[in-house]
C-alpha positions as CSV (number, residue, x, y, z in Angstrom):
1,X,112.2,-11.5,-80.6
2,X,110.4,-14.9,-79.6
3,X,109.6,-13.6,-76.0
4,X,107.6,-10.8,-77.3
5,X,104.1,-12.1,-77.4
6,X,104.3,-14.1,-73.9
7,X,105.6,-11.3,-72.6
8,X,103.0,-8.7,-73.6
9,X,100.2,-11.0,-73.0
10,X,101.8,-11.8,-69.6
11,X,101.6,-15.3,-69.6
12,X,103.8,-16.5,-66.9
13,X,106.9,-15.2,-65.1
14,X,109.3,-17.3,-67.1
15,X,108.5,-15.4,-70.0
16,X,110.2,-12.7,-68.8
17,X,113.1,-14.7,-67.6
18,X,113.7,-16.2,-70.4
19,X,113.4,-12.6,-72.5
20,X,116.0,-11.2,-70.0
21,X,118.3,-14.2,-70.3
22,X,118.0,-14.2,-74.1
23,X,118.2,-10.5,-74.0
24,X,121.6,-10.4,-72.3
25,X,122.7,-13.0,-74.7
26,X,122.2,-10.9,-77.4
27,X,124.1,-7.9,-76.0
28,X,127.0,-10.1,-74.9
29,X,127.3,-11.7,-78.5
30,X,127.2,-7.7,-80.1
31,X,129.8,-6.9,-77.1
32,X,131.9,-10.0,-78.3
33,X,131.9,-9.2,-82.3
34,X,132.7,-5.9,-81.8
35,X,136.6,-6.7,-80.7
36,X,138.9,-8.1,-83.6
37,X,140.2,-11.1,-83.1
38,X,137.2,-12.1,-81.5
39,X,136.4,-16.4,-81.3
40,X,132.7,-16.1,-83.2
41,X,134.2,-14.3,-86.6
42,X,137.5,-13.6,-85.9
43,X,137.0,-9.9,-87.1
44,X,135.9,-7.0,-85.6
45,X,132.8,-4.9,-86.1
46,X,132.3,-1.0,-86.0
47,X,129.9,0.2,-83.5
48,X,127.4,2.7,-85.3
49,X,124.9,5.2,-83.6
50,X,122.1,2.7,-84.4
51,X,123.5,-0.1,-82.9
52,X,124.0,1.9,-79.6
53,X,120.4,3.1,-79.9
54,X,119.2,-0.7,-80.3
55,X,121.9,-2.1,-77.3
56,X,120.2,1.0,-75.1
57,X,116.6,-0.3,-75.6
58,X,117.8,-3.9,-75.1
59,X,118.5,-2.6,-71.6
60,X,116.0,-0.6,-71.0
61,X,113.8,-3.9,-71.7
62,X,115.8,-6.0,-69.1
63,X,115.7,-3.3,-66.5
64,X,111.7,-2.7,-67.2
65,X,111.0,-6.4,-67.2
66,X,113.4,-6.8,-63.8
67,X,110.8,-3.7,-62.4
68,X,107.8,-5.7,-63.6
69,X,108.6,-8.9,-61.7
70,X,109.7,-7.3,-58.5
71,X,106.3,-4.6,-58.2
72,X,103.7,-6.5,-60.2
73,X,101.4,-8.7,-58.2
74,X,99.5,-9.8,-61.5
75,X,102.1,-11.6,-62.8
76,X,101.6,-15.5,-62.6
77,X,103.8,-17.7,-61.0
């Protein structure tokens, strides 16, 4: 979300870490809110096809960001 522009423009490695951490937080919140009696809203949500597609793309973002950090020497420190 808020790290899309810095990541696309390649501003700094820190923004990749922010993107990875933020996306992991979104995935965790989504997973927690699927269970009934969860601490966030107290009720369970359904898992739809669209939600699963979004989660797959979020995991893909994390994987691609890690690959970029490991392999791209142009990413600034």
